[in-house]
C-alpha positions as CSV (number, residue, x, y, z in Angstrom):
1,M,-17.0,2.7,-22.0
2,P,-17.1,-1.1,-22.8
3,R,-14.8,-2.8,-20.3
4,L,-14.1,-5.9,-22.3
5,L,-10.8,-7.2,-23.6
6,T,-10.4,-10.2,-26.0
7,P,-7.2,-12.2,-25.5
8,Q,-5.9,-10.9,-28.9
9,T,-6.2,-7.2,-27.9
10,P,-2.8,-5.5,-27.6
11,V,-2.4,-3.3,-24.5
12,H,0.1,-0.5,-24.2
13,F,0.9,1.2,-20.8
14,I,2.3,4.7,-20.7
15,G,4.4,4.6,-17.5
16,V,4.4,0.8,-17.3
17,G,7.0,0.7,-14.5
18,G,4.6,2.1,-11.9
19,I,3.5,-0.1,-9.0
20,G,-0.1,-0.3,-10.2
21,M,0.6,-0.4,-13.9
22,S,3.2,-3.1,-13.7
23,A,0.9,-5.4,-11.8
24,L,-1.7,-5.2,-14.6
25,A,0.9,-5.6,-17.3
26,K,2.2,-8.8,-15.7
27,I,-1.3,-10.3,-15.5
28,L,-2.1,-9.4,-19.2
29,V,1.1,-10.8,-20.6
30,D,0.6,-14.0,-18.7
31,R,-2.9,-14.2,-20.1
32,G,-1.6,-14.0,-23.7
33,H,-2.1,-10.4,-24.5
34,P,0.5,-8.6,-26.6
35,V,1.8,-6.1,-24.0
36,S,4.0,-3.1,-24.4
37,G,4.7,0.0,-22.4
38,S,7.0,3.0,-22.0
39,D,9.0,4.1,-19.0
40,P,12.3,6.1,-18.8
41,R,13.2,4.2,-15.6
42,D,15.4,1.1,-15.9
43,N,14.7,-0.4,-12.6
44,A,14.1,-4.0,-11.4
45,T,10.4,-3.8,-12.2
46,V,11.0,-2.7,-15.8
47,Q,13.7,-5.4,-16.3
48,H,11.3,-8.0,-14.9
49,L,8.6,-7.0,-17.3
50,E,11.0,-7.2,-20.2
51,S,12.0,-10.7,-19.1
52,R,8.3,-11.7,-19.1
53,G,7.9,-10.6,-22.8
54,V,6.7,-7.0,-22.3
55,T,8.2,-4.6,-24.9
56,V,9.4,-1.5,-23.1
57,F,10.2,1.8,-24.8
58,K,12.7,3.9,-22.8
59,Q,11.2,7.2,-24.0
60,Q,7.6,8.4,-23.9
61,T,7.4,9.8,-27.4
62,A,5.0,9.7,-30.4
63,E,7.3,7.2,-32.0
64,S,6.4,4.6,-29.3
65,I,2.8,4.6,-30.5
66,Q,3.9,4.4,-34.2
67,A,6.0,1.3,-33.3
68,V,3.2,-0.4,-31.5
69,L,0.8,0.2,-34.3
70,A,3.3,-1.2,-36.8
71,T,3.9,-4.3,-34.7
72,N,0.3,-5.4,-34.0
73,Q,-2.4,-6.4,-36.4
74,Q,-5.1,-4.6,-34.4
75,P,-4.9,-1.2,-32.6
76,P,-4.0,-1.4,-29.0
77,V,-5.8,-0.2,-25.9
78,V,-3.6,2.5,-24.4
79,V,-3.6,2.5,-20.5
80,I,-2.7,5.6,-18.5
81,S,-2.7,6.5,-14.8
82,T,-3.6,9.8,-13.1
83,A,0.1,10.7,-13.1
84,I,0.2,11.0,-17.0
85,P,-0.5,14.6,-18.1
86,D,-2.6,15.4,-21.1
87,T,0.5,17.0,-22.7
88,N,2.4,13.7,-22.7
89,P,3.5,13.3,-26.4
90,E,2.8,9.5,-26.4
91,L,-0.8,10.1,-25.1
92,E,-1.3,13.0,-27.7
93,N,-0.3,10.7,-30.5
94,A,-2.5,7.9,-29.3
95,R,-5.5,10.3,-29.3
96,A,-4.5,11.5,-32.8
97,H,-4.8,7.9,-34.0
98,Q,-8.2,7.7,-32.1
99,L,-7.0,4.7,-30.0
100,A,-9.0,3.6,-27.0
101,I,-7.6,5.4,-23.9
102,W,-8.3,3.6,-20.7
103,H,-7.5,4.8,-17.2
104,R,-5.7,2.2,-15.1
105,S,-8.9,1.8,-13.1
106,D,-10.9,1.0,-16.2
107,L,-8.6,-2.0,-16.9
108,L,-8.7,-3.2,-13.3
109,A,-12.5,-2.8,-13.4
110,A,-12.6,-5.0,-16.5
111,L,-10.5,-7.7,-14.7
112,I,-12.8,-7.5,-11.6
113,D,-15.9,-8.0,-13.8
114,Q,-14.5,-11.2,-15.3
115,Q,-14.4,-13.3,-12.1
116,A,-15.4,-13.4,-8.5
117,S,-13.3,-10.8,-6.7
118,I,-12.3,-9.2,-3.4
119,A,-11.5,-5.5,-3.6
120,V,-9.8,-3.9,-0.5
121,A,-10.4,-0.1,0.1
122,G,-9.7,2.3,3.0
123,S,-7.4,5.0,4.0
124,H,-4.7,2.8,5.7
125,G,-3.8,-0.9,5.4
126,K,-5.0,-1.6,1.9
127,T,-1.8,-3.0,0.6
128,T,-1.1,-5.1,3.7
129,T,-4.7,-6.4,3.9
130,S,-4.8,-7.4,0.3
131,T,-1.4,-9.0,0.6
132,L,-2.6,-11.0,3.6
133,I,-5.8,-12.1,1.8
134,T,-3.7,-13.3,-1.2
135,T,-1.3,-15.1,1.1
136,L,-4.0,-16.9,3.1
137,L,-5.8,-18.0,-0.1
138,I,-2.5,-19.3,-1.6
139,E,-1.7,-21.2,1.6
140,A,-5.3,-22.6,1.7
141,G,-4.7,-24.2,-1.8
142,E,-6.4,-21.4,-3.8
143,D,-4.5,-19.7,-6.6
144,P,-5.9,-16.2,-6.8
145,T,-5.2,-13.6,-9.3
146,A,-3.7,-10.6,-7.5
147,V,-3.3,-6.9,-8.3
148,I,-1.6,-5.3,-5.3
149,G,0.1,-2.0,-4.7
150,G,3.2,-3.7,-3.2
151,V,5.2,-6.8,-3.6
152,V,3.5,-9.9,-2.1
153,P,6.3,-11.8,-0.4
154,C,5.0,-15.3,-1.2
155,L,4.7,-14.3,-4.9
156,G,7.7,-12.1,-5.1
157,S,5.6,-9.8,-7.3
158,N,2.8,-7.2,-7.1
159,G,0.8,-8.9,-9.9
160,H,-0.1,-12.6,-10.4
161,S,-2.4,-14.3,-12.9
162,G,-3.8,-17.2,-10.9
163,Q,-5.8,-20.2,-12.0
164,G,-8.2,-20.0,-9.0
165,R,-11.7,-18.7,-8.7
166,L,-10.9,-15.4,-7.0
167,L,-9.2,-12.1,-7.9
168,V,-7.8,-9.9,-5.1
169,A,-7.3,-6.2,-5.8
170,E,-6.2,-3.2,-3.9
171,A,-8.8,-0.4,-4.5
172,D,-7.0,2.9,-4.4
173,E,-9.1,5.9,-3.2
174,S,-6.6,8.6,-4.0
175,D,-8.3,9.8,-7.2
176,G,-11.8,8.5,-6.6
177,S,-11.6,5.9,-9.4
178,L,-12.5,3.0,-7.2
179,V,-16.2,3.8,-7.7
180,K,-15.9,2.0,-11.1
181,F,-15.3,-1.4,-9.3
182,R,-18.1,-4.0,-8.9
183,P,-16.4,-6.7,-6.8
184,S,-18.1,-9.7,-5.3
185,L,-16.8,-8.7,-1.9
186,G,-15.6,-5.3,-0.8
187,V,-13.4,-4.6,2.2
188,I,-13.1,-1.2,3.9
189,T,-10.3,-1.1,6.5
190,N,-10.8,2.4,7.9
191,L,-11.6,6.0,6.8
192,E,-9.7,9.2,7.5
193,L,-9.2,12.3,5.5
194,D,-6.2,12.2,3.1
195,H,-5.5,13.1,-0.5
196,T,-6.7,16.6,0.1
197,D,-5.4,17.5,-3.4
198,H,-8.4,15.5,-4.7
199,Y,-11.1,15.6,-2.0
200,D,-12.8,18.7,-0.8
201,G,-13.1,17.3,2.7
202,L,-14.0,14.3,4.8
203,D,-17.7,14.3,3.6
204,D,-16.4,14.1,0.0
205,L,-14.3,11.1,0.8
206,I,-17.1,9.4,2.7
207,S,-19.5,9.9,-0.2
208,T,-16.9,8.3,-2.6
209,L,-16.4,5.2,-0.4
210,Q,-20.2,4.9,0.0
211,R,-20.5,4.7,-3.8
212,F,-17.8,2.0,-3.8
213,G,-19.7,0.1,-1.1
214,R,-22.9,0.3,-3.0
215,G,-21.1,-1.2,-6.0
216,C,-20.1,-4.3,-4.0
217,E,-22.3,-7.4,-3.9
218,R,-21.3,-7.8,-0.3
219,L,-19.3,-5.5,2.0
220,V,-17.3,-6.2,5.2
221,A,-16.0,-3.2,7.3
222,N,-14.1,-2.3,10.4
223,Y,-16.5,-1.8,13.3
224,D,-13.7,-0.2,15.4
225,D,-13.5,2.8,13.0
226,P,-16.0,5.4,14.2
227,I,-16.5,7.0,10.8
228,L,-17.3,3.6,9.2
229,Q,-19.6,2.7,12.1
230,E,-21.5,6.0,11.6
231,H,-21.8,6.1,7.8
232,F,-21.9,2.5,6.6
233,E,-24.2,-0.5,6.8
234,P,-22.1,-3.4,5.5
235,T,-23.0,-7.0,5.1
236,A,-20.6,-7.9,8.0
237,W,-18.4,-6.2,10.5
238,W,-15.1,-7.2,12.0
239,S,-13.6,-5.9,15.3
240,N,-10.6,-6.2,17.6
241,K,-12.4,-4.8,20.6
242,Q,-15.7,-6.8,20.9
243,S,-17.2,-10.0,19.7
244,E,-20.9,-9.5,20.6
245,N,-23.1,-8.6,17.7
246,I,-20.1,-8.7,15.4
247,S,-19.7,-11.2,12.5
248,F,-15.9,-11.6,12.9
249,A,-13.7,-10.6,15.8
250,A,-10.1,-11.3,16.8
251,L,-9.5,-10.2,20.4
252,P,-5.9,-9.9,21.4
253,L,-4.5,-12.2,24.1
254,Q,-0.9,-11.0,24.0
255,L,0.9,-8.3,22.1
256,D,4.7,-8.6,21.7
257,G,7.3,-6.8,19.6
258,D,7.4,-9.7,17.0
259,R,3.9,-11.2,17.1
260,C,0.3,-11.0,18.3
261,T,-1.8,-13.8,19.8
262,A,-5.5,-13.5,19.5
263,R,-8.8,-15.5,19.8
264,F,-11.0,-15.5,16.7
265,Y,-14.8,-15.3,17.0
266,E,-17.6,-15.7,14.4
267,N,-21.0,-14.3,15.3
268,G,-20.0,-14.1,19.0
269,S,-18.7,-17.7,19.3
270,A,-15.0,-18.5,19.8
271,V,-13.7,-20.5,16.9
272,G,-10.0,-20.8,17.8
273,D,-6.8,-19.0,18.8
274,F,-4.0,-18.0,16.4
275,T,-0.6,-16.3,16.5
276,L,0.1,-13.6,13.9
277,P,3.9,-13.3,13.2
278,M,3.5,-9.5,12.9
279,A,3.5,-6.9,15.6
280,G,1.0,-4.1,16.2
281,L,-2.7,-3.7,16.7
282,H,-3.0,-2.2,13.2
283,N,-1.6,-5.5,11.7
284,L,-4.0,-7.5,13.8
285,S,-6.8,-5.4,12.4
286,N,-5.5,-6.1,8.9
287,A,-5.3,-9.8,9.5
288,T,-8.8,-9.9,11.0
289,A,-10.1,-8.2,7.8
290,A,-8.2,-10.8,5.8
291,L,-9.7,-13.7,7.8
292,A,-13.2,-12.2,7.5
293,A,-12.9,-11.9,3.8
294,C,-11.6,-15.4,3.3
295,R,-14.3,-16.9,5.6
296,M,-17.0,-15.0,3.6
297,E,-15.6,-16.6,0.5
298,G,-16.0,-20.0,2.1
299,V,-12.4,-20.9,3.1
300,P,-12.4,-23.1,6.2
301,F,-10.9,-21.5,9.3
302,E,-8.7,-24.5,9.9
303,A,-7.0,-23.9,6.5
304,L,-6.6,-20.3,7.3
305,V,-4.9,-20.9,10.7
306,E,-2.1,-22.8,8.9
307,G,-1.6,-19.9,6.5
308,L,-1.5,-17.3,9.3
309,A,1.9,-18.6,10.4
310,Q,3.2,-17.8,6.9
311,L,2.0,-14.2,6.8
312,Q,4.5,-11.4,6.0
313,A,3.9,-7.7,5.3
314,P,4.4,-6.5,1.8
315,G,7.5,-4.6,0.7
316,R,8.0,-1.2,2.3
317,R,5.9,-2.2,5.3
318,F,8.3,-2.4,8.2
319,D,10.8,-3.9,5.7
320,L,14.2,-4.7,7.3
321,R,16.7,-3.7,4.6
322,G,19.7,-4.9,6.6
323,T,22.1,-4.2,9.4
324,W,24.7,-1.4,8.9
325,E,27.5,-1.2,11.5
326,G,25.1,-2.7,14.2
327,R,22.1,-0.5,13.3
328,H,19.0,-2.2,12.0
329,I,17.8,-0.2,9.0
330,V,14.0,-0.6,8.4
331,D,12.0,1.0,5.6
332,D,8.3,1.8,5.9
333,Y,5.8,3.5,3.6
334,A,4.1,5.4,6.5
335,H,3.3,9.0,5.2
336,H,0.1,9.9,7.1
337,P,0.0,10.8,10.8
338,S,-2.1,7.8,11.7
339,E,0.4,5.5,9.9
340,V,3.4,7.1,11.5
341,R,1.8,6.8,14.9
342,A,1.0,3.1,14.4
343,T,4.4,2.3,13.0
344,L,6.3,4.1,15.8
345,T,4.1,2.5,18.5
346,M,4.9,-0.9,17.0
347,A,8.6,-0.1,16.9
348,Q,8.7,1.2,20.5
349,L,7.1,-2.1,21.6
350,M,10.0,-3.9,20.1
351,V,12.4,-1.8,22.1
352,S,10.4,-2.1,25.4
353,S,9.6,-5.8,25.1
354,G,13.0,-7.0,24.0
355,R,11.2,-9.0,21.3
356,S,11.4,-8.2,17.6
357,P,11.7,-9.7,14.1
358,L,15.1,-8.0,13.8
359,P,18.4,-9.8,14.1
360,S,18.7,-8.5,17.7
361,A,16.5,-6.6,20.1
362,P,16.9,-2.8,19.5
363,Q,17.9,-0.6,22.4
364,R,16.7,2.7,20.9
365,L,14.4,4.0,18.2
366,V,15.8,6.5,15.7
367,A,13.0,7.8,13.5
368,V,13.8,9.2,10.0
369,F,10.9,10.9,8.3
370,Q,10.4,12.5,4.9
371,P,7.2,14.4,4.7
372,H,5.2,13.6,1.5
373,R,3.6,16.5,-0.4
374,F,3.4,20.1,0.8
375,S,-0.5,19.9,0.9
376,R,-0.5,16.9,3.2
377,T,2.2,18.4,5.5
378,Q,0.2,21.6,5.8
379,Q,-3.2,19.8,6.3
380,F,-1.8,17.5,9.0
381,F,0.9,19.7,10.5
382,E,-0.2,19.4,14.1
383,A,-1.0,15.7,13.8
384,F,2.5,15.0,12.4
385,A,4.1,17.0,15.2
386,E,2.2,14.9,17.8
387,A,2.9,11.5,16.1
388,L,6.7,12.0,15.5
389,Q,7.5,12.6,19.2
390,N,7.4,8.9,20.0
391,C,11.0,8.0,19.4
392,D,14.5,8.5,21.0
393,A,15.8,10.7,18.2
394,L,14.3,12.2,15.1
395,L,15.9,13.0,11.7
396,L,13.8,14.9,9.2
397,A,14.4,15.0,5.4
398,P,13.1,17.9,3.2
399,V,9.5,17.6,2.1
400,Y,9.1,15.4,-1.0
401,A,7.1,17.5,-3.3
402,A,5.5,14.7,-5.5
403,G,5.0,17.3,-8.2
404,E,3.5,20.0,-6.0
405,Q,4.5,23.6,-5.8
406,T,6.1,24.8,-2.6
407,I,3.8,26.3,0.1
408,P,5.4,29.2,2.0
409,G,6.1,28.2,5.6
410,V,5.5,24.5,5.1
411,C,8.8,22.7,5.5
412,S,10.7,20.3,7.7
413,N,12.3,23.0,9.7
414,A,8.9,24.4,10.7
415,L,7.8,20.9,11.7
416,A,11.0,20.4,13.7
417,Q,10.4,23.6,15.5
418,R,6.9,22.6,16.5
419,I,8.0,19.2,17.7
420,R,10.7,20.8,19.9
421,S,8.1,23.1,21.5
422,L,6.1,19.9,22.4
423,R,9.0,17.8,23.5
424,P,12.1,19.9,24.2
425,D,14.2,16.9,25.3
426,L,13.9,15.1,22.0
427,E,17.0,15.2,19.8
428,I,15.9,16.5,16.4
429,E,18.0,17.2,13.3
430,V,16.9,18.5,9.9
431,A,18.8,17.6,6.7
432,E,19.0,19.8,3.7
433,N,19.1,16.8,1.3
434,L,19.3,13.0,1.3
435,N,23.1,13.0,1.3
436,Q,23.2,15.1,4.5
437,L,20.4,12.9,5.9
438,T,22.6,9.8,5.4
439,D,25.5,11.5,7.1
440,L,23.2,12.4,10.1
441,V,22.1,8.8,10.4
442,K,25.8,7.8,10.6
443,Q,26.5,10.5,13.1
444,R,23.4,10.4,15.4
445,S,22.7,6.6,15.5
446,R,24.6,4.0,17.4
447,P,24.9,0.2,17.4
448,D,21.8,-1.7,18.4
449,D,19.6,1.2,17.2
450,L,16.4,0.6,15.2
451,V,16.7,3.2,12.4
452,L,13.2,3.5,11.0
453,A,12.9,5.4,7.7
454,M,9.3,6.5,6.9
455,G,7.8,8.1,3.9
456,A,6.3,7.5,0.5
457,G,9.1,9.4,-1.4
458,T,12.8,8.8,-1.9
459,V,13.7,8.1,1.8
460,N,13.6,4.4,0.9
461,S,17.1,5.0,-0.7
462,L,18.6,5.3,2.7
463,W,19.9,1.7,2.9
464,G,21.5,2.0,-0.5
465,R,23.2,5.3,0.4
466,L,24.5,3.8,3.7
467,T,26.0,0.8,1.9
468,E,27.5,2.5,-1.1
């Protein structure tokens, strides 16, 4: 498929309000393309797209394609994501008119091909790392184009058409489509089995990421990840554990509940110290990856140090939604056992150290978790049970199906039962729905608690439900 768009080519997105689709739509409309899309949701993202000049149809019907054809002088490219089924009437009509159908990854690949680019892949930390790279480049005076799977705080958006030399993109591995990308620089944060609905096993995932790596002109990877260390030979490594024989390292000097202080090394030599205004070793690793990528693109370390003080995590990454009756309500996207473990460890550090980015130091940690997909919950059942113990109280929502069929015996009650067998003293409650979950938060939490809502589904509505 030729991956080339002229500025006059109309582009129509089926499901334009999605996090990945909306970022691409914003960039194309800013570059002068006639852009349209369809989405039944009327959320802030859709409203923002409309304010930027994107025509949004509220229904995904054959008539949407007819309207786009009637409006534009040349036929549009129709963009879909993996979430759009073949039976979608809009897609069926587009095929009936023999329109070019591109997967979202084809469009992103076309943008990557047009300029020097940094593509961030890996099982965890992709959105945060690509956000940090984008922020550092902006603070250093660059103006990168950015296609991110979350809202970049300094941009207030997940998509930005910059005037600078570089493009920064998040390379999602969930459906294997990242093998289409040919970036100037690839970044791999870590590798761990996930998306078992797509991959047959860990070897399948490793093979896919190796194909991505071979498509990169240069590659930088995390030396602290044993799977990457065994199966990859990148251009450069970064580490948070050692500086010898490592291209880029940031060794922690002090870890607090609201920041990390570290010493940065290049090729074994100390370059300087910095303070990262984010807690947790996982965030230090993400920041080290961002520093390494920027240094490999020639940005002076001195310019990056100034930008480090401005770093913030993207939306839904330890995102303080507000304080409700003395409880600090935080939203986080963690939905894999490793992510849950890292997020709870960071939160517990805030409780134990008395330091946190919250309005006041929390006294207890109340974890609220919504398992995401029956297949993931079944695959990582024991790992979730181990990870979710690290709190003072645990509230579980029902499994968020994400379109999957129920698996007998795989449910939040079974998970709670397993956690109780591992830690009998832990207070655990299971809600039947989100309304009951909200009531449990009101009943089981107390002032000065950190209420940490984790999951990739609808648990992010907790703040809104509490404040209604």
